[in-house]
MDTraj code that builds the backbone (N, CA, C; nanometers):
import mdtraj as md
import numpy as np

residues = "MET ALA ILE LYS VAL VAL LYS LEU VAL THR GLY GLU GLU VAL VAL GLY ASP ILE THR GLU ASP GLY ASN THR ILE THR ILE HIS LYS PRO CYS ALA VAL MET LEU VAL ALA SER ARG SER THR PRO GLU GLN HIS SER MET ALA LEU VAL PRO TYR ALA GLY TYR VAL GLU ASN HIS THR ILE HIS VAL LYS GLU ASN ALA ILE ILE TRP SER GLY ASP LEU GLN GLU ASP VAL TYR ASN GLN TYR ASN MET LEU PHE GLY SER GLY ILE GLN ILE LEU SER GLY LYS THR PRO ASN VAL THR LYS LEU SER VAL GLU THR ASN".split()
xyz = np.array([
    [0.3436, -1.0077, -6.2681],
    [0.3436, -1.0590, -6.1330],
    [0.3911, -0.9497, -6.0380],
    [0.3338, -0.9529, -5.9173],
    [0.3729, -0.8576, -5.8143],
    [0.3575, -0.9242, -5.6780],
    [0.4499, -0.8966, -5.5899],
    [0.4408, -0.9517, -5.4551],
    [0.3465, -0.8629, -5.3751],
    [0.2370, -0.9242, -5.3275],
    [0.1325, -0.8521, -5.2549],
    [0.0821, -0.9378, -5.1402],
    [-0.0040, -0.8774, -5.0604],
    [-0.0728, -0.9502, -4.9545],
    [-0.2226, -0.9473, -4.9866],
    [-0.2900, -1.0599, -4.9643],
    [-0.4354, -1.0674, -4.9807],
    [-0.4951, -1.1253, -4.8538],
    [-0.6150, -1.0818, -4.8217],
    [-0.6891, -1.1406, -4.7090],
    [-0.8016, -1.2236, -4.7681],
    [-0.8031, -1.3519, -4.7321],
    [-0.9045, -1.4433, -4.7824],
    [-1.0298, -1.4372, -4.6955],
    [-1.1424, -1.4795, -4.7488],
    [-1.2673, -1.4807, -4.6722],
    [-1.2572, -1.5723, -4.5501],
    [-1.1605, -1.6627, -4.5489],
    [-1.1379, -1.7517, -4.4350],
    [-1.0647, -1.6807, -4.3211],
    [-1.0196, -1.5560, -4.3462],
    [-0.9500, -1.4791, -4.2448],
    [-0.7986, -1.4830, -4.2562],
    [-0.7472, -1.5695, -4.3413],
    [-0.6022, -1.5814, -4.3564],
    [-0.5486, -1.4679, -4.4425],
    [-0.4319, -1.4181, -4.4040],
    [-0.3607, -1.3205, -4.4862],
    [-0.2462, -1.3953, -4.5524],
    [-0.2388, -1.3846, -4.6848],
    [-0.1412, -1.4602, -4.7623],
    [-0.0570, -1.3640, -4.8454],
    [0.0747, -1.3816, -4.8373],
    [0.1697, -1.3042, -4.9167],
    [0.2201, -1.3938, -5.0282],
    [0.2340, -1.3392, -5.1475],
    [0.2883, -1.4175, -5.2571],
    [0.3025, -1.3358, -5.3834],
    [0.3567, -1.3990, -5.4838],
    [0.3735, -1.3378, -5.6146],
    [0.2426, -1.3592, -5.6895],
    [0.1670, -1.2529, -5.7110],
    [0.0288, -1.2619, -5.7576],
    [0.0142, -1.2238, -5.9038],
    [-0.0633, -1.3067, -5.9744],
    [-0.1012, -1.2802, -6.1130],
    [-0.2532, -1.2862, -6.1201],
    [-0.3146, -1.1854, -6.1807],
    [-0.4597, -1.1841, -6.1963],
    [-0.4949, -1.2269, -6.3378],
    [-0.5962, -1.3162, -6.3477],
    [-0.6402, -1.3648, -6.4777],
    [-0.7910, -1.3832, -6.4734],
    [-0.8617, -1.2803, -6.5139],
    [-1.0080, -1.2874, -6.5117],
    [-1.0597, -1.2936, -6.3693],
    [-1.1367, -1.3988, -6.3379],
    [-1.1947, -1.4149, -6.2044],
    [-1.1073, -1.4968, -6.1109],
    [-0.9864, -1.5296, -6.1553],
    [-0.8961, -1.6124, -6.0752],
    [-0.7665, -1.5369, -6.0492],
    [-0.7182, -1.5514, -5.9277],
    [-0.5894, -1.4945, -5.8902],
    [-0.4968, -1.6108, -5.8602],
    [-0.3804, -1.6109, -5.9223],
    [-0.2809, -1.7146, -5.8988],
    [-0.1764, -1.6592, -5.8041],
    [-0.1479, -1.7346, -5.6985],
    [-0.0483, -1.6935, -5.6004],
    [0.0666, -1.7934, -5.6046],
    [0.1829, -1.7449, -5.6463],
    [0.3041, -1.8258, -5.6526],
    [0.3802, -1.8083, -5.5215],
    [0.4325, -1.9176, -5.4677],
    [0.5083, -1.9182, -5.3423],
    [0.4319, -1.8478, -5.2297],
    [0.3081, -1.8926, -5.2011],
    [0.2278, -1.8270, -5.0983],
    [0.2800, -1.8542, -4.9569],
    [0.2693, -1.7525, -4.8726],
    [0.3047, -1.7641, -4.7306],
    [0.1939, -1.7014, -4.6487],
    [0.1567, -1.7665, -4.5404],
    [0.0591, -1.7104, -4.4484],
    [0.1308, -1.6153, -4.3532],
    [0.0629, -1.5070, -4.3179],
    [0.1158, -1.4112, -4.2220],
    [0.0631, -1.4499, -4.0849],
    [0.1538, -1.4649, -3.9890],
    [0.1134, -1.5015, -3.8531],
    [0.1760, -1.4048, -3.7539],
    [0.0987, -1.3669, -3.6525],
    [0.1530, -1.2892, -3.5417],
    [0.1908, -1.3870, -3.4321],
    [0.3106, -1.3711, -3.3799],
    [0.3628, -1.4631, -3.2796],
    [0.3988, -1.3833, -3.1554],
    [0.3463, -1.4257, -3.0394],
    [0.3775, -1.3580, -2.9134],
    [0.5212, -1.3895, -2.8721],
    [0.5866, -1.2896, -2.8191],
    [0.7224, -1.3076, -2.7691],
    [0.7178, -1.3898, -2.6412],
    [0.8102, -1.4826, -2.6243],
    [0.8133, -1.5644, -2.5021],
    [0.8513, -1.4812, -2.3803],
    [0.9447, -1.3902, -2.3986],
    [0.9907, -1.3100, -2.2854],
    [0.8976, -1.1929, -2.2544],
    [0.8306, -1.1398, -2.3568],
    [0.7390, -1.0272, -2.3389],
    [0.6090, -1.0584, -2.4129],
    [0.5148, -1.1294, -2.3485],
    [0.3934, -1.1760, -2.4170],
    [0.3086, -1.0654, -2.4805],
    [0.3160, -0.9427, -2.4293],
    [0.2351, -0.8354, -2.4873],
    [0.2954, -0.7820, -2.6180],
    [0.4178, -0.8224, -2.6484],
    [0.4835, -0.7825, -2.7726],
    [0.4698, -0.8958, -2.8749],
    [0.4430, -0.8585, -2.9994],
    [0.4255, -0.9583, -3.1043],
    [0.5261, -0.9381, -3.2166],
    [0.5603, -1.0477, -3.2794],
    [0.6439, -1.0467, -3.3981],
    [0.5599, -1.1021, -3.5124],
    [0.6059, -1.0805, -3.6322],
    [0.5360, -1.1332, -3.7474],
    [0.6199, -1.2437, -3.8090],
    [0.5538, -1.3502, -3.8525],
    [0.6235, -1.4614, -3.9165],
    [0.5555, -1.4926, -4.0491],
    [0.6342, -1.5315, -4.1479],
    [0.5822, -1.5804, -4.2752],
    [0.5986, -1.7313, -4.2752],
    [0.4873, -1.8022, -4.2913],
    [0.4868, -1.9474, -4.2880],
    [0.4407, -1.9991, -4.4239],
    [0.5143, -2.0914, -4.4852],
    [0.4698, -2.1438, -4.6150],
    [0.3235, -2.1888, -4.6091],
    [0.2466, -2.1477, -4.7080],
    [0.1042, -2.1776, -4.7163],
    [0.0843, -2.2777, -4.8291],
    [0.0193, -2.3870, -4.7998],
    [-0.0064, -2.4928, -4.8986],
    [0.1244, -2.5389, -4.9629],
    [0.2243, -2.5615, -4.8810],
    [0.3556, -2.6019, -4.9286],
    [0.3583, -2.7374, -4.9969],
    [0.2535, -2.8138, -4.9843],
    [0.2435, -2.9474, -5.0435],
    [0.1841, -2.9437, -5.1842],
    [0.1468, -2.8252, -5.2326],
    [0.0848, -2.8110, -5.3639],
    [0.1930, -2.8093, -5.4720],
    [0.1673, -2.8797, -5.5820],
    [0.2633, -2.8874, -5.6916],
    [0.2990, -2.7471, -5.7414],
    [0.4259, -2.7251, -5.7668],
    [0.4808, -2.5973, -5.8132],
    [0.4616, -2.4841, -5.7122],
    [0.4194, -2.5178, -5.5922],
    [0.3945, -2.4201, -5.4850],
    [0.3174, -2.2994, -5.5385],
    [0.2064, -2.3310, -5.6085],
    [0.1200, -2.2310, -5.6694],
    [-0.0245, -2.2659, -5.6394],
    [-0.1021, -2.1652, -5.5967],
    [-0.2442, -2.1875, -5.5718],
    [-0.3263, -2.0909, -5.6573],
    [-0.4503, -2.1298, -5.6847],
    [-0.5427, -2.0477, -5.7626],
    [-0.6611, -2.0161, -5.6717],
    [-0.6938, -1.8889, -5.6604],
    [-0.8006, -1.8431, -5.5718],
    [-0.9016, -1.7656, -5.6545],
    [-1.0305, -1.7959, -5.6357],
    [-1.1355, -1.7209, -5.7036],
    [-1.1376, -1.5784, -5.6480],
    [-1.1594, -1.4828, -5.7348],
    [-1.1579, -1.3421, -5.6960],
    [-1.2562, -1.3130, -5.5825],
    [-1.3711, -1.3817, -5.5795],
    [-1.4714, -1.3561, -5.4758],
    [-1.4330, -1.4159, -5.3398],
    [-1.3203, -1.4870, -5.3323],
    [-1.2709, -1.5407, -5.2049],
    [-1.1723, -1.4451, -5.1385],
    [-1.1515, -1.3284, -5.2007],
    [-1.0565, -1.2304, -5.1480],
    [-1.1324, -1.1085, -5.0978],
    [-1.1045, -1.0712, -4.9724],
    [-1.1693, -0.9545, -4.9127],
    [-1.0974, -0.8268, -4.9542],
    [-0.9657, -0.8275, -4.9444],
    [-0.8852, -0.7119, -4.9847],
    [-0.7464, -0.7564, -5.0257],
    [-0.6750, -0.6674, -5.0929],
    [-0.5356, -0.6927, -5.1291],
    [-0.4592, -0.5626, -5.1134],
    [-0.3285, -0.5733, -5.1001],
    [-0.2493, -0.4519, -5.0855],
    [-0.1021, -0.4772, -5.1091],
    [-0.0302, -0.3670, -5.1242],
    [0.1144, -0.3738, -5.1388],
    [0.1760, -0.3918, -5.0008],
    [0.2897, -0.4580, -4.9966],
    [0.3582, -0.4842, -4.8702],
    [0.4421, -0.3655, -4.8267],
    [0.4576, -0.3514, -4.6950],
    [0.5537, -0.2550, -4.6442],
    [0.6913, -0.3006, -4.6917],
    [0.7787, -0.2065, -4.7100],
    [0.9093, -0.2337, -4.7685],
    [0.9882, -0.3418, -4.6945],
    [0.9879, -0.3389, -4.5619],
    [1.0655, -0.4368, -4.4858],
    [1.0093, -0.5775, -4.5017],
    [0.8778, -0.5908, -4.5076],
    [0.8154, -0.7226, -4.5259],
    [0.8398, -0.7705, -4.6688],
    [0.8279, -0.6810, -4.7657],
    [0.8566, -0.7141, -4.9057],
    [0.9990, -0.7677, -4.9191],
    [1.0941, -0.6973, -4.8597],
    [1.2342, -0.7384, -4.8684],
    [1.2569, -0.8751, -4.8058],
    [1.1952, -0.8986, -4.6909],
    [1.2126, -1.0267, -4.6223],
    [1.1548, -1.1408, -4.7062],
    [1.0336, -1.1209, -4.7591],
    [0.9715, -1.2238, -4.8435],
    [1.0588, -1.2494, -4.9666],
    [1.1004, -1.1414, -5.0320],
    [1.1766, -1.1547, -5.1558],
    [1.3129, -1.2192, -5.1315],
    [1.3724, -1.1926, -5.0182],
    [1.5013, -1.2525, -4.9859],
    [1.4873, -1.4036, -4.9657],
    [1.3782, -1.4454, -4.9037],
    [1.3593, -1.5863, -4.8696],
    [1.2902, -1.6687, -4.9779],
    [1.1941, -1.6092, -5.0477],
    [1.1121, -1.6865, -5.1416],
    [1.1145, -1.6337, -5.2837],
    [1.1595, -1.5114, -5.3041],
    [1.1530, -1.4504, -5.4364],
    [1.2878, -1.4417, -5.5038],
    [1.3093, -1.3306, -5.5712],
    [1.4305, -1.3111, -5.6509],
    [1.5508, -1.2715, -5.5666],
    [1.5260, -1.2266, -5.4436],
    [1.6362, -1.1817, -5.3585],
    [1.6631, -1.0335, -5.3709],
    [1.5994, -0.9659, -5.4669],
    [1.6180, -0.8222, -5.4850],
    [1.5469, -0.7482, -5.3725],
    [1.6163, -0.6519, -5.3123],
    [1.5598, -0.5760, -5.2026],
    [1.5510, -0.4285, -5.2388],
    [1.4507, -0.3617, -5.1796],
    [1.4333, -0.2179, -5.1971],
    [1.4997, -0.1505, -5.0779],
    [1.5823, -0.0510, -5.1025],
    [1.6494, 0.0213, -4.9951],
    [1.5999, 0.1646, -4.9920],
    [1.5529, 0.2082, -4.8750],
    [1.5065, 0.3461, -4.8654],
    [1.5641, 0.4186, -4.7447],
    [1.6203, 0.3448, -4.6508],
    [1.6718, 0.4075, -4.5306],
    [1.5669, 0.4261, -4.4230],
    [1.4429, 0.3813, -4.4484],
    [1.3368, 0.3914, -4.3480],
    [1.3584, 0.2878, -4.2390],
    [1.3123, 0.3189, -4.1198],
    [1.3154, 0.2224, -4.0103],
    [1.1971, 0.1282, -4.0270],
    [1.2181, -0.0031, -4.0228],
    [1.1079, -0.0984, -4.0404],
    [1.0022, -0.0846, -3.9312],
    [0.8759, -0.1096, -3.9680],
    [0.7643, -0.1080, -3.8731],
    [0.7550, -0.2373, -3.7939],
    [0.8003, -0.3448, -3.8510],
    [0.7906, -0.4748, -3.7863],
    [0.9124, -0.4922, -3.6964],
    [0.8893, -0.5210, -3.5678],
    [1.0009, -0.5311, -3.4749],
    [1.0856, -0.6540, -3.5013],
    [1.0228, -0.7617, -3.5461],
    [1.0975, -0.8830, -3.5749],
    [1.0196, -0.9611, -3.6796],
    [1.0863, -1.0044, -3.7810],
    [1.0221, -1.0812, -3.8869],
    [1.0978, -1.2120, -3.9006],
    [1.0268, -1.3216, -3.8874],
    [1.0910, -1.4514, -3.9001],
    [1.0127, -1.5360, -3.9985],
    [1.0747, -1.6403, -4.0435],
    [1.0089, -1.7311, -4.1379],
    [1.0162, -1.8713, -4.0814],
    [0.9025, -1.9361, -4.0796],
    [0.8939, -2.0753, -4.0342],
    [0.8922, -2.1621, -4.1586],
    [0.9803, -2.2591, -4.1656],
    [0.9812, -2.3503, -4.2793],
    [0.9601, -2.4918, -4.2308],
    [0.9202, -2.5765, -4.3240],
    [0.8944, -2.7171, -4.2882],
    [1.0221, -2.7925, -4.2734],
])
top = md.Topology()
chain = top.add_chain()
for i, resn in enumerate(residues, 1):
    res = top.add_residue(resn, chain, resSeq=i)
    for name in ("N", "CA", "C"):
        top.add_atom(name, md.element.get_by_symbol(name[0]), res)
traj = md.Trajectory(xyz[None], top)
């Protein structure tokens, strides 16, 4: 398993703990990536992780490989935020300045 981001053919970007098995990809604890405009500065955006399919048993979804446009590794700051909130809590420390100005998580 590895925490990655995938873009679905529906246009959604989903972050989660991904396992590949043949033509199916299983995403554990999936979260949708959303850009949110700042109320005080509308031209500035923040990124939010929102639980995706939170009503699914075991919070796990299965996606056919042909429903994925691309996949990739997360930037360190986004990886750390996801892992702190939904994963093991282990964070990677490098001393780099994060690219995301503000990262928040919306929960139900």
